[in-house]
Structures are given as structure tokens and as C-alpha cells.
C-alpha positions, 0 to 999 in steps of 0.5 A: 511498464509494469515496474513503473505501475508498481512503483506508482501504486506503492507511492500512492499507498505510501502516501495514504499509509502516512495519513492513516492513524494506524500507521502514521508514517511512510513505509519503504516501497519494498515493504508496501510491494510485499504487502500488496502481493500478500493481499492480492492488490494489483497496481491497476487496482490502485491506479485506476480506481477512485481515491475513496475506493482505494482508501476504503480498501486499504483501510479494510486490508490494514484491519486484516493485516497491518504492514510491518517493518522487517527487523534489521539484520 
């Protein structure tokens, strides 16, 4: 169940990031999940909160540390 919640939360965040001018594109779920872990964001924090509250938190976290694409090997 936890995997489905993590995937759903990463999808919500990916959709939000795509609309945010600072990022403006869809990031891979693996990058988003790593970023969530670095910032202490639990899937439940995204799935069970109001959309405006989630967006506000994500914008705050982006200001603290923008998710970066890893460089290709």
C-alpha cells in the first residue's frame, strides 16, 4: 500500500512541478521521491491535505532546494 501512496504523491507533485514556472517540466518520479525524502515530505502529507496547502508547501520547499535532474552517466 505504501508504494501506491508514494507513487500517487509523486504524481501529484510531478503535476504541480510542471505548472510551477521555476521548474516548468515533468520530473521523473525517482527524482521526486528522493526530493520528498530529503525534505521530509510523507505521501500522506500530499494526499490528504488541501491542494492549496500542498502547493504552498511545495513552493516553499522549492525555494529551499530546487529538485535537480541527476546527470547522465
